DSSP file (Angstrom, degrees, kcal/mol; ACC not computed):
  #  RESIDUE AA STRUCTURE BP1 BP2  ACC     N-H-->O    O-->H-N    N-H-->O    O-->H-N    TCO  KAPPA ALPHA  PHI   PSI    X-CA   Y-CA   Z-CA
    1    1 A M              0   0    0      0, 0.0     2,-0.5     0, 0.0     0, 0.0   0.000 360.0 360.0 360.0 125.4   64.2   69.0   -1.4
    2    2 A K        +     0   0    0      2,-0.0     2,-0.4     0, 0.0     0, 0.0  -0.778 360.0 178.4 -93.9 130.0   64.8   71.9    0.8
    3    3 A T        -     0   0    0     -2,-0.5     2,-0.6     2,-0.0     0, 0.0  -0.994  19.4-145.1-132.7 135.8   66.1   75.1   -0.9
    4    4 A T        +     0   0    0     -2,-0.4     2,-0.3     2,-0.0    -2,-0.0  -0.911  27.3 165.6-106.2 124.8   66.9   78.4    0.6
    5    5 A R        -     0   0    0     -2,-0.6     2,-0.8     2,-0.0    -2,-0.0  -0.967  39.1-123.4-135.6 149.0   66.1   81.5   -1.4
    6    6 A D        +     0   0    0     -2,-0.3     2,-0.4     2,-0.0    -2,-0.0  -0.850  40.0 179.7 -92.5 110.4   65.8   85.2   -0.7
    7    7 A I        -     0   0    0     -2,-0.8     2,-0.1     2,-0.0    -2,-0.0  -0.923  38.2 -97.6-118.6 139.5   62.4   86.2   -1.9
    8    8 A D     >  -     0   0    0     -2,-0.4     4,-2.0     1,-0.2     3,-0.2  -0.335  29.0-150.1 -55.3 118.0   60.8   89.7   -1.7
    9    9 A E  H  > S+     0   0    0      1,-0.2     4,-2.8     2,-0.2     5,-0.2   0.839  94.4  55.2 -64.3 -35.1   58.6   89.6    1.4
   10   10 A S  H  > S+     0   0    0      2,-0.2     4,-2.1     1,-0.2    -1,-0.2   0.881 108.2  49.4 -66.8 -35.1   56.1   92.1   -0.1
   11   11 A L  H  > S+     0   0    0     -3,-0.2     4,-2.6     2,-0.2     5,-0.2   0.932 111.9  48.3 -67.5 -43.2   55.6   89.9   -3.1
   12   12 A L  H  X S+     0   0    0     -4,-2.0     4,-2.9     1,-0.2    -2,-0.2   0.945 112.1  48.4 -60.3 -50.0   55.0   86.9   -0.9
   13   13 A R  H  X S+     0   0    0     -4,-2.8     4,-2.5     1,-0.2    -1,-0.2   0.909 113.1  47.5 -58.5 -43.1   52.5   88.7    1.4
   14   14 A K  H  X S+     0   0    0     -4,-2.1     4,-2.8     2,-0.2     5,-0.2   0.904 112.4  49.5 -67.2 -39.7   50.6   90.0   -1.6
   15   15 A A  H  X S+     0   0    0     -4,-2.6     4,-2.4     2,-0.2     6,-0.4   0.917 111.7  49.2 -64.1 -43.0   50.5   86.6   -3.2
   16   16 A M  H  X S+     0   0    0     -4,-2.9     4,-2.0    -5,-0.2     5,-0.3   0.929 113.2  46.8 -63.2 -43.4   49.3   85.0    0.0
   17   17 A R  H  < S+     0   0    0     -4,-2.5    -2,-0.2    -5,-0.2    -1,-0.2   0.922 116.2  43.5 -62.2 -45.8   46.6   87.6    0.3
   18   18 A L  H  < S+     0   0    0     -4,-2.8    -1,-0.2     1,-0.2    -2,-0.2   0.846 121.6  38.1 -71.8 -33.4   45.4   87.4   -3.2
   19   19 A S  H  < S-     0   0    0     -4,-2.4    -1,-0.2    -5,-0.2    -2,-0.2   0.727  97.5-129.9 -89.8 -22.6   45.5   83.6   -3.4
   20   20 A G     <  +     0   0    0     -4,-2.0     2,-0.3     1,-0.3    -3,-0.1   0.461  58.7 143.0  82.9  -1.1   44.3   82.8    0.1
   21   21 A I        -     0   0    0     -6,-0.4    -1,-0.3    -5,-0.3    -2,-0.2  -0.604  40.8-154.7 -76.6 135.4   47.2   80.4    0.6
   22   22 A R        +     0   0    0     -2,-0.3     2,-0.3    -3,-0.1    -1,-0.1   0.510  64.5  54.8 -96.7  -5.4   48.4   80.7    4.1
   23   23 A N  S  > S-     0   0    0      1,-0.1     4,-1.9    -7,-0.1     5,-0.1  -0.937  74.1-125.2-132.9 157.4   52.0   79.6    3.9
   24   24 A K  H  > S+     0   0    0     -2,-0.3     4,-2.7     1,-0.2     5,-0.2   0.906 109.2  53.1 -61.1 -47.7   55.1   80.7    2.0
   25   25 A K  H  > S+     0   0    0      1,-0.2     4,-2.5     2,-0.2    -1,-0.2   0.905 108.8  50.3 -58.0 -42.9   55.9   77.3    0.6
   26   26 A G  H  > S+     0   0    0      2,-0.2     4,-2.4     1,-0.2    -1,-0.2   0.888 111.1  49.0 -64.9 -40.0   52.3   76.9   -0.8
   27   27 A V  H  X S+     0   0    0     -4,-1.9     4,-2.5     2,-0.2    -2,-0.2   0.932 111.7  48.0 -64.7 -46.0   52.5   80.3   -2.5
   28   28 A V  H  X S+     0   0    0     -4,-2.7     4,-2.3     1,-0.2    -2,-0.2   0.916 113.0  48.5 -62.2 -44.3   55.8   79.5   -4.1
   29   29 A E  H  X S+     0   0    0     -4,-2.5     4,-2.4    -5,-0.2    -1,-0.2   0.895 111.4  49.9 -64.8 -40.8   54.6   76.1   -5.3
   30   30 A A  H  X S+     0   0    0     -4,-2.4     4,-2.5     2,-0.2    -2,-0.2   0.916 110.8  50.2 -62.0 -43.3   51.4   77.6   -6.7
   31   31 A A  H  X S+     0   0    0     -4,-2.5     4,-2.5     1,-0.2    -2,-0.2   0.905 110.4  49.0 -62.7 -42.4   53.5   80.3   -8.5
   32   32 A L  H  X S+     0   0    0     -4,-2.3     4,-2.4     2,-0.2    -1,-0.2   0.921 111.0  50.2 -64.4 -43.1   55.8   77.7  -10.0
   33   33 A R  H  X S+     0   0    0     -4,-2.4     4,-2.5     1,-0.2    -2,-0.2   0.924 111.8  49.0 -61.6 -43.0   52.8   75.6  -11.2
   34   34 A L  H  X S+     0   0    0     -4,-2.5     4,-2.6     1,-0.2     5,-0.2   0.896 109.7  50.8 -65.3 -38.7   51.2   78.6  -12.8
   35   35 A L  H  X S+     0   0    0     -4,-2.5     4,-2.4     2,-0.2     5,-0.2   0.920 111.5  47.5 -62.5 -43.2   54.4   79.6  -14.5
   36   36 A I  H  X S+     0   0    0     -4,-2.4     4,-1.6     2,-0.2    -2,-0.2   0.902 113.2  49.2 -61.9 -42.8   54.8   76.1  -15.9
   37   37 A E  H  X S+     0   0    0     -4,-2.5     4,-0.7     2,-0.2    -2,-0.2   0.925 112.4  47.1 -63.9 -44.7   51.1   76.1  -17.1
   38   38 A V  H >< S+     0   0    0     -4,-2.6     3,-1.1     1,-0.2     4,-0.2   0.944 114.5  44.9 -64.9 -47.7   51.4   79.5  -18.8
   39   39 A H  H >< S+     0   0    0     -4,-2.4     3,-1.1     1,-0.3     4,-0.3   0.781 106.4  62.2 -70.2 -23.9   54.6   78.7  -20.6
   40   40 A G  H 3< S+     0   0    0     -4,-1.6     3,-0.4     1,-0.2    -1,-0.3   0.708  97.5  59.1 -69.9 -19.3   53.2   75.3  -21.6
   41   41 A Q  T <X S+     0   0    0     -3,-1.1     4,-2.4    -4,-0.7     3,-0.3   0.452  77.0  97.8 -89.0  -2.8   50.4   77.1  -23.5
   42   42 A T  H <> S+     0   0    0     -3,-1.1     4,-1.5     1,-0.2    -1,-0.2   0.906  81.3  48.8 -55.2 -47.9   52.9   78.9  -25.8
   43   43 A S  H  4 S+     0   0    0     -3,-0.4     4,-0.4    -4,-0.3    -1,-0.2   0.858 112.6  48.7 -65.7 -33.0   52.7   76.5  -28.7
   44   44 A I  H >4 S+     0   0    0     -3,-0.3     3,-1.4    -4,-0.3     4,-0.4   0.903 108.0  54.2 -70.4 -40.7   48.9   76.7  -28.6
   45   45 A R  H >< S+     0   0    0     -4,-2.4     3,-1.2     1,-0.3    -1,-0.2   0.804  98.4  63.8 -65.0 -27.8   48.9   80.5  -28.5
   46   46 A R  T 3< S+     0   0    0     -4,-1.5    -1,-0.3     1,-0.2    -2,-0.2   0.755  97.9  56.7 -66.5 -21.1   51.0   80.6  -31.6
   47   47 A L  T X> S+     0   0    0     -3,-1.4     3,-3.0    -4,-0.4     4,-0.7   0.617  76.6 127.8 -81.1 -14.6   48.1   79.0  -33.5
   48   48 A R  T <4 S+     0   0    0     -3,-1.2    -3,-0.0    -4,-0.4    -4,-0.0  -0.184  83.1   5.0 -52.2 124.4   45.7   81.8  -32.5
   49   49 A G  T 34 S+     0   0    0      2,-0.2    -1,-0.3     1,-0.0    -2,-0.1   0.429 113.6  86.2  83.4  -0.6   44.0   83.1  -35.6
   50   50 A T  T <4 S+     0   0    0     -3,-3.0     2,-0.5     1,-0.1    -2,-0.2   0.566  72.6  73.7-107.4 -11.6   45.5   80.5  -37.9
   51   51 A V     <  -     0   0    0     -4,-0.7     2,-0.5    16,-0.0    -2,-0.2  -0.901  67.9-151.0-108.1 128.3   43.0   77.6  -37.5
   52   52 A R        -     0   0    0     -2,-0.5    16,-2.0    16,-0.2     2,-0.4  -0.850  12.1-145.8-100.6 127.0   39.6   77.9  -39.2
   53   53 A W  B     -A   67   0A   0     -2,-0.5     2,-0.5    14,-0.2    14,-0.2  -0.731  12.6-170.8 -93.6 134.5   36.7   76.1  -37.4
   54   54 A E        +     0   0    0     12,-1.7    12,-0.5    -2,-0.4     2,-0.3  -0.985  49.6  59.0-123.7 121.7   33.9   74.5  -39.4
   55   55 A G  S    S-     0   0    0     -2,-0.5     2,-0.4    10,-0.1    -2,-0.0  -0.937  83.7 -65.9 153.1-175.0   31.0   73.3  -37.3
   56   56 A E        -     0   0    0     -2,-0.3     7,-2.4     0, 0.0     2,-0.5  -0.868  35.8-141.2-110.2 141.8   28.4   74.4  -34.9
   57   57 A E  E     -B   62   0B   0     -2,-0.4     2,-0.2     5,-0.2     5,-0.2  -0.882  21.7-175.9-101.6 131.4   29.2   75.7  -31.4
   58   58 A T  E >   -B   61   0B   0      3,-2.6     3,-1.0    -2,-0.5     0, 0.0  -0.662  43.4 -97.5-115.9 173.3   26.8   74.7  -28.6
   59   59 A G  T 3  S+     0   0    0      1,-0.2     3,-0.1    -2,-0.2    -1,-0.0   0.760 123.7  44.9 -61.6 -26.1   26.7   75.7  -25.0
   60   60 A K  T 3  S-     0   0    0      1,-0.3     2,-0.3     0, 0.0    -1,-0.2   0.431 126.1 -74.8-100.4  -0.5   28.5   72.5  -24.0
   61   61 A G  E <  S-B   58   0B   0     -3,-1.0    -3,-2.6     0, 0.0    -1,-0.3  -0.912  73.5 -27.0 138.5-166.9   31.2   72.6  -26.7
   62   62 A M  E     -B   57   0B   0     -2,-0.3    -5,-0.2    -5,-0.2     3,-0.0  -0.612  35.5-158.3 -88.6 143.4   31.7   71.9  -30.4
   63   63 A T  S    S+     0   0    0     -7,-2.4     2,-0.3    -2,-0.3    -1,-0.1   0.583  80.9  44.0 -93.2 -12.2   29.4   69.5  -32.2
   64   64 A S        -     0   0    0     -8,-0.5    -1,-0.1     2,-0.1   -10,-0.1  -0.965  59.8-159.8-132.2 148.4   31.9   68.9  -35.0
   65   65 A S        +     0   0    0     -2,-0.3     2,-0.6   -12,-0.1   -10,-0.1   0.140  48.2 129.3-114.6  22.7   35.6   68.4  -34.9
   66   66 A R        +     0   0    0    -12,-0.5   -12,-1.7     5,-0.1     2,-0.4  -0.670  30.8 175.3 -80.9 120.8   36.4   69.3  -38.5
   67   67 A V  B >   -A   53   0A   0     -2,-0.6     3,-2.1   -14,-0.2   -14,-0.2  -0.982  39.5 -98.4-126.6 138.1   39.3   71.8  -38.6
   68   68 A E  T 3  S+     0   0    0    -16,-2.0   -16,-0.2    -2,-0.4   -15,-0.0  -0.291 111.3  27.8 -55.2 132.1   40.9   73.1  -41.7
   69   69 A G  T 3  S+     0   0    0      1,-0.4    -1,-0.3   -18,-0.1    -3,-0.0   0.325 103.1  97.6  97.9  -7.6   44.1   71.3  -42.4
   70   70 A S    <         0   0    0     -3,-2.1    -1,-0.4     1,-0.0    -4,-0.0  -0.803 360.0 360.0-113.5 158.3   43.0   68.0  -40.7
   71   71 A P              0   0    0      0, 0.0    -5,-0.1     0, 0.0    -3,-0.1   0.492 360.0 360.0 -65.1 360.0   41.5   64.9  -42.2
């Protein structure tokens, strides 16, 4: 779907420089993906500090999956 929008050129240039993406369409798509990802984490972030972990932490991950409030 082709859509025409007036986007701040300096923002586009900076995003292209920082991301290494060489075209405007790619930068806009990457920005939209990032926005969706960040907002998708909202429900998880609300849990921060409310879940107590019981188990051992290893370099590769958790060895136990027991979390307070779960069976």
